C-alpha positions as CSV (number, residue, x, y, z in Angstrom):
1,M,15.8,55.3,26.8
2,R,12.8,57.4,25.7
3,Q,9.6,55.7,24.6
4,S,7.7,56.9,21.5
5,L,4.8,55.9,19.2
6,Q,5.3,55.2,15.5
7,L,2.8,54.6,12.8
8,R,3.8,52.0,10.1
9,M,1.9,50.7,7.1
10,G,2.4,47.2,5.7
11,Q,0.8,44.2,4.1
12,Q,0.8,40.6,5.2
13,L,-1.1,37.5,4.4
14,T,-3.3,36.3,7.2
15,M,-4.4,32.7,7.3
16,T,-8.0,32.7,8.6
17,P,-9.4,29.7,10.5
18,Q,-11.7,29.1,7.5
19,L,-8.7,29.0,5.1
20,Q,-6.9,26.6,7.5
21,Q,-10.0,24.3,7.5
22,A,-10.2,24.3,3.7
23,I,-6.5,23.4,3.3
24,R,-6.8,20.7,5.9
25,L,-9.8,19.1,4.2
26,L,-8.1,19.3,0.9
27,Q,-5.2,17.1,2.0
28,L,-7.3,14.5,3.9
29,S,-7.7,11.0,2.5
30,T,-11.2,9.7,2.0
31,L,-11.3,7.7,5.2
32,D,-9.9,10.6,7.2
33,L,-12.5,12.9,5.6
34,Q,-15.3,10.6,6.5
35,Q,-14.2,10.8,10.1
36,E,-13.8,14.6,9.9
37,I,-17.4,14.8,8.6
38,Q,-18.7,12.6,11.3
39,E,-17.0,14.7,14.0
40,A,-18.5,17.8,12.5
41,L,-22.0,16.3,12.5
42,D,-21.5,15.3,16.1
43,S,-20.3,18.7,17.3
44,N,-22.4,21.0,15.2
45,P,-26.2,20.6,15.7
46,L,-27.0,22.7,12.6
47,L,-25.3,20.1,10.3
48,E,-27.3,17.0,9.2
49,V,-27.0,14.3,6.5
50,D,-29.1,15.0,3.4
51,D,-30.8,11.7,2.8
52,Q,-32.7,13.1,-0.2
53,E,-29.4,13.8,-2.0
54,N,-28.6,10.1,-1.7
55,S,-31.9,8.9,-3.0
56,P,-31.9,7.2,-6.5
57,E,-34.2,10.0,-7.9
58,N,-31.9,12.8,-7.0
59,N,-28.6,11.0,-7.4
60,Q,-28.0,12.1,-10.9
61,Q,-24.8,12.6,-12.8
62,D,-24.3,16.2,-11.5
63,D,-20.7,15.4,-10.7
64,D,-19.9,13.9,-14.1
65,F,-17.4,15.8,-16.2
66,D,-16.3,15.1,-19.7
67,Y,-13.3,16.6,-21.4
68,A,-15.2,19.5,-22.9
69,S,-16.6,20.6,-19.5
70,S,-13.3,19.9,-17.8
71,Q,-11.4,22.3,-20.2
72,E,-13.9,25.0,-19.6
73,S,-13.7,24.6,-15.9
74,S,-9.9,24.5,-16.0
75,S,-9.5,27.6,-18.1
76,S,-12.1,29.7,-16.3
77,E,-11.5,31.9,-13.3
78,P,-12.1,30.5,-9.8
79,S,-15.8,30.3,-9.0
80,N,-15.7,32.3,-5.8
81,D,-13.5,34.5,-3.6
82,F,-12.9,31.6,-1.2
83,E,-11.0,29.6,-3.8
84,E,-9.0,32.7,-4.7
85,Q,-7.9,33.0,-1.1
86,V,-6.7,29.3,-1.1
87,T,-4.8,29.8,-4.3
88,D,-3.2,33.1,-3.2
89,Y,-2.1,31.5,0.0
90,E,-0.6,28.5,-1.8
91,M,1.3,30.8,-4.1
92,E,2.6,32.8,-1.2
93,S,3.7,29.7,0.8
94,G,5.4,27.9,-2.1
95,D,5.7,24.4,-0.5
96,A,8.6,22.3,-1.8
97,L,7.2,19.3,-3.7
98,N,8.6,16.0,-5.1
99,K,7.7,15.8,-8.8
100,D,8.7,12.2,-9.3
101,T,6.5,10.3,-6.8
102,V,5.2,7.0,-7.8
103,S,2.9,4.8,-5.7
104,D,2.1,1.1,-5.8
105,E,-1.0,-0.1,-7.3
106,L,-3.8,-1.0,-5.0
107,A,-6.9,-2.9,-5.9
108,M,-10.2,-3.6,-4.2
109,D,-12.7,-5.5,-6.4
110,V,-14.9,-6.8,-3.6
111,T,-17.9,-5.6,-1.8
112,W,-18.5,-5.1,1.9
113,D,-20.9,-8.1,2.0
114,E,-18.2,-10.5,1.1
115,Y,-16.4,-9.6,4.4
116,M,-19.4,-10.0,6.7
117,S,-18.5,-12.6,9.2
118,A,-22.0,-14.0,9.7
119,A,-25.0,-12.7,7.9
120,P,-28.5,-13.4,9.4
121,A,-30.2,-16.4,7.8
122,A,-33.0,-15.8,5.4
123,S,-35.2,-18.4,7.1
124,S,-35.1,-20.5,10.2
125,G,-35.3,-23.7,8.3
126,P,-32.5,-26.3,8.1
127,M,-29.5,-25.3,6.1
128,P,-28.4,-27.7,3.3
129,D,-25.2,-29.7,4.0
130,D,-23.4,-28.4,1.0
131,D,-23.8,-24.7,1.9
132,M,-20.7,-23.0,3.2
133,V,-21.1,-20.0,5.4
134,Y,-18.1,-17.7,6.0
135,Q,-17.7,-17.3,9.7
136,G,-14.8,-14.9,9.7
137,E,-11.1,-15.5,10.0
138,T,-9.2,-16.4,13.2
139,T,-6.2,-14.2,13.7
140,E,-3.5,-15.8,15.7
141,T,0.1,-14.8,16.1
142,L,3.0,-17.1,15.5
143,H,3.9,-17.1,19.2
144,E,0.4,-18.1,20.2
145,Y,0.3,-20.9,17.6
146,L,3.6,-22.3,18.9
147,M,2.5,-22.1,22.5
148,W,-0.7,-23.9,21.7
149,Q,1.3,-26.8,20.2
150,L,3.7,-26.7,23.2
151,E,0.8,-27.2,25.6
152,L,-0.3,-30.2,23.7
153,T,3.2,-31.8,23.7
154,P,4.2,-33.9,26.7
155,F,7.2,-32.3,28.3
156,S,8.8,-32.7,31.7
157,P,8.8,-29.5,33.8
158,T,12.4,-28.8,32.9
159,D,11.9,-29.5,29.2
160,R,8.8,-27.3,29.2
161,A,10.7,-24.4,30.6
162,I,13.3,-24.8,27.9
163,A,10.6,-25.1,25.2
164,V,9.0,-21.9,26.4
165,A,12.3,-20.1,26.3
166,I,12.9,-21.3,22.8
167,V,9.4,-20.2,21.6
168,E,9.9,-16.8,23.2
169,A,13.2,-16.4,21.3
170,V,11.5,-17.0,17.9
171,D,10.9,-13.8,15.9
172,E,8.1,-13.1,13.4
173,S,10.1,-14.7,10.6
174,G,10.3,-18.0,12.5
175,T,14.0,-17.8,13.2
176,L,15.6,-18.5,16.5
177,T,17.2,-15.2,17.5
178,V,19.5,-16.5,20.3
179,S,22.0,-19.3,20.6
180,T,21.3,-22.4,22.6
181,Q,24.2,-21.4,24.9
182,D,22.4,-18.1,25.7
183,I,19.2,-20.1,26.6
184,V,21.3,-22.3,28.9
185,D,22.8,-19.3,30.6
186,S,19.4,-17.5,31.0
187,L,17.7,-20.6,32.5
188,N,20.5,-21.4,34.9
189,E,20.9,-17.8,36.1
190,G,19.1,-17.5,39.4
191,S,17.8,-21.0,39.2
192,D,17.3,-23.0,42.5
193,E,17.7,-26.4,40.8
194,E,20.6,-28.5,42.1
195,E,21.5,-29.8,38.7
196,P,22.0,-27.0,36.1
197,I,20.5,-27.4,32.6
198,E,23.0,-28.8,30.1
199,L,23.5,-27.7,26.5
200,D,22.5,-31.2,25.3
201,E,19.1,-30.8,26.9
202,V,18.4,-27.6,25.1
203,E,19.5,-29.0,21.8
204,A,17.2,-32.0,22.3
205,V,14.2,-29.8,23.1
206,L,15.0,-27.5,20.2
207,K,14.8,-30.5,17.8
208,R,11.4,-31.3,19.1
209,V,10.2,-27.6,18.8
210,Q,11.6,-27.5,15.2
211,L,9.1,-30.3,14.3
212,F,6.2,-28.1,15.3
213,D,3.9,-26.9,12.6
214,P,5.2,-25.4,10.3
215,I,8.1,-27.7,9.9
216,G,11.4,-25.8,10.1
217,I,10.3,-23.3,12.7
218,A,12.9,-22.1,15.2
219,A,15.8,-22.8,12.8
220,R,19.0,-20.8,13.4
221,S,19.7,-20.4,9.7
222,L,18.1,-20.9,6.3
223,Q,20.4,-23.9,5.8
224,E,19.1,-25.6,9.0
225,C,15.5,-24.7,8.1
226,L,15.7,-26.5,4.7
227,C,17.6,-29.5,6.1
228,I,14.9,-30.0,8.8
229,Q,12.2,-30.1,6.1
230,L,14.3,-32.5,4.0
231,N,14.7,-34.9,6.9
232,Q,10.9,-35.3,6.8
233,Y,11.0,-36.8,3.3
234,D,11.0,-40.5,2.8
235,S,14.4,-42.0,2.3
236,S,13.4,-43.3,-1.1
237,T,12.7,-39.8,-2.5
238,P,14.7,-39.4,-5.7
239,W,17.7,-37.1,-5.4
240,L,17.3,-36.7,-1.7
241,A,20.9,-37.6,-0.9
242,E,22.3,-35.2,-3.5
243,T,20.1,-32.4,-2.3
244,K,21.2,-32.9,1.3
245,Q,24.8,-32.8,0.1
246,I,24.4,-29.6,-1.7
247,L,22.6,-27.9,1.2
248,N,25.2,-29.1,3.8
249,E,28.4,-28.6,1.8
250,H,27.7,-26.1,-1.0
251,I,25.1,-23.7,0.3
252,E,27.3,-20.7,-0.7
253,L,27.4,-21.8,-4.4
254,L,23.7,-22.4,-4.3
255,A,23.0,-18.9,-2.9
256,S,25.2,-17.3,-5.6
257,R,23.6,-19.5,-8.3
258,D,27.0,-20.6,-9.5
259,Y,25.6,-23.7,-11.2
260,R,28.7,-24.4,-13.2
261,T,31.0,-24.7,-10.2
262,L,28.3,-26.6,-8.4
263,M,28.1,-29.3,-11.1
264,K,31.8,-29.5,-11.2
265,K,32.1,-30.2,-7.4
266,T,29.2,-32.5,-7.1
267,K,29.9,-34.2,-10.4
268,L,26.2,-33.9,-11.4
269,K,25.0,-33.3,-15.0
270,E,22.8,-30.3,-15.8
271,S,19.7,-32.5,-16.0
272,D,20.5,-34.1,-12.6
273,L,21.1,-30.7,-11.1
274,K,17.7,-29.6,-12.4
275,E,16.1,-32.4,-10.5
276,V,17.9,-31.4,-7.3
277,M,16.8,-27.8,-7.8
278,T,13.2,-28.9,-8.3
279,L,13.3,-30.7,-4.9
280,I,14.9,-27.6,-3.2
281,H,12.2,-25.4,-4.7
282,S,9.5,-27.6,-3.1
283,L,10.8,-26.5,0.3
284,N,9.6,-23.5,2.2
285,P,12.4,-21.0,3.1
286,K,9.9,-19.0,5.2
287,P,7.7,-21.4,7.1
288,A,6.4,-18.7,9.4
289,A,4.7,-17.0,6.5
290,S,2.0,-19.7,6.4
291,V,0.9,-18.7,9.9
292,I,1.3,-14.9,10.0
293,H,-1.5,-13.2,8.1
294,E,-1.2,-9.4,7.6
295,E,-4.3,-7.3,7.9
296,P,-5.6,-6.2,4.5
297,E,-5.5,-2.5,3.7
298,Y,-8.6,-1.2,2.1
299,V,-8.7,1.8,-0.3
300,V,-11.8,3.8,-1.1
301,P,-11.4,5.5,-4.5
302,D,-12.3,9.2,-4.6
303,V,-13.0,9.3,-8.3
304,S,-13.7,6.7,-11.0
305,V,-13.0,6.7,-14.7
306,K,-14.9,4.9,-17.4
307,K,-15.3,5.0,-21.2
308,V,-18.7,6.2,-22.3
309,K,-19.4,6.5,-26.1
310,G,-15.7,6.5,-26.9
311,R,-14.8,9.3,-24.3
312,W,-13.2,8.9,-20.9
313,V,-15.5,10.3,-18.3
314,V,-14.5,11.2,-14.7
315,E,-17.0,11.2,-11.9
316,L,-16.8,11.5,-8.1
317,N,-17.5,8.5,-6.0
318,P,-20.8,9.2,-4.4
319,D,-20.2,6.6,-1.6
320,C,-16.9,8.1,-0.4
321,M,-18.7,10.6,1.9
322,P,-22.2,11.5,3.0
323,K,-24.1,14.6,1.6
324,I,-24.5,17.1,4.4
325,R,-26.6,20.3,4.6
326,V,-27.7,22.9,7.1
327,N,-30.7,22.1,9.2
328,D,-33.3,24.7,8.1
329,Q,-35.4,24.3,11.3
330,Y,-32.5,25.0,13.6
331,A,-31.2,27.9,11.4
332,A,-34.6,29.6,11.5
333,M,-34.6,29.5,15.3
334,S,-31.9,32.2,15.4
335,R,-34.6,34.8,14.6
336,S,-37.2,33.5,17.1
337,V,-35.2,32.8,20.2
338,R,-35.4,35.5,22.9
339,S,-32.1,34.7,24.6
340,S,-29.1,36.6,23.1
341,S,-26.7,33.8,24.1
342,D,-28.9,31.2,22.3
343,S,-29.1,33.4,19.3
344,Q,-25.3,33.8,19.2
345,F,-24.8,30.1,19.7
346,I,-27.0,29.3,16.7
347,R,-25.5,32.0,14.5
348,S,-21.9,30.9,15.2
349,H,-22.7,27.3,14.5
350,L,-24.6,28.3,11.4
351,Q,-21.5,30.2,10.1
352,E,-19.3,27.2,10.9
353,A,-21.7,24.9,9.1
354,K,-21.7,27.1,6.0
355,W,-17.9,27.3,5.9
356,F,-17.6,23.6,6.3
357,I,-20.0,22.8,3.5
358,K,-18.3,25.4,1.3
359,S,-14.9,23.8,2.0
360,L,-16.2,20.4,1.0
361,E,-17.6,21.8,-2.2
362,S,-14.3,23.5,-3.0
363,R,-12.5,20.2,-2.3
364,N,-14.7,18.3,-4.6
365,E,-14.4,20.9,-7.4
366,T,-10.6,21.0,-7.1
367,L,-10.4,17.2,-7.1
368,M,-12.6,17.0,-10.2
369,K,-10.5,19.6,-12.1
370,V,-7.2,17.8,-11.3
371,A,-8.7,14.3,-12.1
372,N,-10.0,15.5,-15.4
373,C,-6.7,17.1,-16.3
374,I,-4.8,13.8,-15.4
375,V,-7.2,11.7,-17.5
376,K,-6.9,14.1,-20.5
377,Q,-3.1,14.0,-20.3
378,Q,-2.8,10.3,-19.8
379,Q,-5.4,8.9,-22.3
380,A,-2.7,6.7,-23.7
381,F,-2.3,5.0,-20.4
382,F,-6.0,4.1,-20.2
383,E,-6.0,2.8,-23.7
384,H,-2.7,0.9,-23.8
385,G,-1.3,0.5,-20.3
386,P,1.7,1.7,-18.3
387,E,4.1,1.4,-21.3
388,A,2.2,4.3,-22.9
389,M,2.4,6.6,-19.8
390,R,3.4,10.2,-20.7
391,P,5.8,12.2,-18.6
392,M,4.0,14.7,-16.4
393,V,4.9,16.7,-13.3
394,L,2.9,18.7,-10.8
395,N,3.6,22.0,-12.5
396,D,2.0,20.8,-15.8
397,V,-1.3,20.2,-14.1
398,A,-0.9,23.3,-11.9
399,E,-0.6,25.5,-15.0
400,M,-3.6,23.8,-16.7
401,V,-6.0,24.3,-13.7
402,E,-4.4,27.6,-12.7
403,M,-3.5,26.6,-9.2
404,H,-0.3,26.4,-7.2
405,E,1.9,23.2,-7.2
406,S,1.3,22.8,-3.5
407,T,-2.4,22.6,-4.1
408,I,-2.0,19.9,-6.7
409,S,0.3,18.0,-4.3
410,R,-2.4,18.1,-1.6
411,V,-5.1,17.0,-4.0
412,T,-3.1,14.1,-5.4
413,T,-1.8,12.7,-2.0
414,Q,-3.8,9.8,-0.6
415,K,-6.5,10.3,-3.3
416,Y,-7.3,7.3,-5.5
417,M,-8.8,6.8,-8.9
418,H,-10.7,3.7,-9.9
419,T,-9.9,2.8,-13.5
420,P,-10.5,-0.3,-15.7
421,R,-6.9,-1.1,-15.1
422,G,-7.1,-1.0,-11.3
423,I,-7.0,1.5,-8.5
424,F,-4.2,4.0,-8.5
425,E,-3.1,6.9,-6.3
426,L,-3.3,10.1,-8.3
427,K,0.4,10.6,-7.8
428,Y,1.0,7.4,-9.8
429,F,0.3,9.4,-13.0
430,F,3.2,11.8,-12.3
431,S,6.7,10.9,-13.4
432,S,9.8,12.6,-14.7
433,H,10.8,12.4,-18.4
434,V,13.7,10.7,-20.2
435,S,14.8,12.1,-23.6
436,T,14.7,9.8,-26.6
437,E,16.8,9.7,-29.8
438,N,14.2,11.5,-32.0
439,G,14.0,14.4,-29.5
440,G,10.9,13.2,-27.8
441,E,10.3,12.3,-24.1
442,C,9.5,9.1,-22.4
443,S,8.0,8.7,-18.9
444,S,10.0,7.0,-16.2
445,T,6.9,5.0,-15.4
446,A,6.8,3.7,-19.0
447,I,10.4,2.7,-18.8
448,R,9.8,0.8,-15.6
449,A,6.9,-1.0,-17.3
450,L,9.2,-1.9,-20.3
451,I,11.9,-3.2,-17.9
452,K,9.4,-5.3,-16.1
453,K,8.1,-6.7,-19.4
454,L,11.5,-7.5,-20.7
455,I,12.5,-9.3,-17.6
456,A,9.3,-11.3,-17.5
457,A,10.0,-12.6,-21.0
458,E,13.7,-13.3,-20.5
459,N,15.3,-16.7,-20.6
460,A,15.7,-17.9,-17.0
461,A,19.0,-19.7,-17.8
462,K,20.4,-16.5,-19.4
463,P,18.8,-13.5,-17.7
464,L,19.2,-10.0,-19.1
465,S,21.8,-7.8,-17.5
466,D,21.2,-4.1,-16.9
467,S,23.5,-3.2,-19.8
468,K,21.6,-5.5,-22.2
469,I,18.3,-4.0,-21.2
470,A,19.8,-0.5,-21.8
471,D,20.9,-1.7,-25.3
472,I,17.4,-3.1,-26.1
473,L,15.8,0.2,-25.0
474,A,18.3,2.1,-27.1
475,E,17.2,0.1,-30.2
476,Q,13.7,1.4,-29.4
477,G,15.0,5.0,-29.4
478,I,15.1,5.3,-25.6
479,Q,18.5,6.3,-24.3
480,V,18.9,5.2,-20.7
481,A,22.1,4.7,-18.8
482,R,22.9,1.4,-17.2
483,R,22.8,2.8,-13.7
484,T,19.4,4.3,-14.4
485,I,18.2,0.8,-15.4
486,A,19.6,-0.5,-12.2
487,K,17.8,2.2,-10.2
488,Y,14.4,1.5,-11.9
489,R,14.9,-2.3,-11.5
490,E,15.6,-1.9,-7.8
491,S,12.5,0.2,-7.4
492,L,10.5,-2.7,-8.9
493,A,12.1,-5.1,-6.3
494,I,13.6,-7.1,-9.1
495,P,17.0,-8.7,-8.2
496,P,20.0,-8.4,-10.5
497,S,20.7,-10.9,-13.3
498,N,23.0,-13.2,-11.3
499,Q,20.3,-13.7,-8.8
500,R,17.5,-14.3,-11.4
501,K,19.4,-17.1,-13.0
502,S,17.7,-20.4,-12.7
503,L,17.9,-23.9,-14.2
504,I,14.2,-24.7,-13.9
């Protein structure tokens, strides 16, 4: 095989490290971006926080955009070659996107000071008795809480071993995950005791553990959990006997909400059954929920929207990230140092610092363009609520700001907008459309809001079926199939009509 040299010409798109950095910064959330900025400040000596930019005198409304300025910015050409490179790369890559992504509403209307566990006192004088100082929250798992009660309960060594095995078999929902026979087998296996543990001993200890706080913990079923709580009621409690009968003998009818059959078998009138249901509703089907506390998730909005003189104005959140700049003193040292290695070190870090600042500026500019476009398209939402949401997909915004869909997807992912109606992820404002009778379009988000409103106002004794909701929407000119109503209802975590039926 003979070797030879050939000359070929071709074109290909090269993704430079600077372009990679710009795309990565564009898709970072606010919290991740703050961490990225801090890492850049720690690794690059030529970057520093610009304290003057954060001063009240210089913190003007430079980032504020109204609709007029937004339209000019959206329709104009990219401001620099750097943004053109990003846009060209996005158009070349053509990432696949989901155009009907809706996120849950998150809200944070508190300040950091409210979560300070113990602030220093203003003076060393005595504190008034009626002052309450928040000292933080004690986080304790369900297992730790039960073990603490177990240590305070007098048990024999054998009963204590059984109680420990029971507590360890309780899951986060408070349910006993193994049978009592399994506990007997596990304790007797490899035991040196002459007398093996009997099933009756485990049952007796289980009853004691089930009386730990919260009452009904370590139950093997919902029926047992509710019955344990009922047994703590005084025997003179009205309708107690009837309630126990229903839970013990007709739990299936109660779960299916078949009240007609339930009244027939128990020979109770509807008014009597309402009293029984009131007593049942006073019980706690998930007692462990009162002990387990989930850690709150905080969201820092990237942009905020407010109405100023009748116009909706969008502005960047100045607190979401620090203002950074190049240290002029270090940058000037590149011309005065004698060592070539030192000069090269400063020059390389200076170039990195400039690219990093330029990437941040490009990110903020792109975010403002997209946010202004969203607010302009969804003015009805800000005025009237989710029921007035207009259908909008990523391509609509991409055409208005002259960017690729993948860029819009990166900008709207994990970016949040603070509005008078709450804090929303930017993707919340995108939804598919449903055709109406008059040839118009209705947003799927608006349909979800209408379904939620109809169900909230329904008669609990006769809840609306999916077909009935479809008929009501059809009367308003919105043609939606029953299965579509069911899909939207399930996305809202709303149970079907037979499970929403209630006597009280």
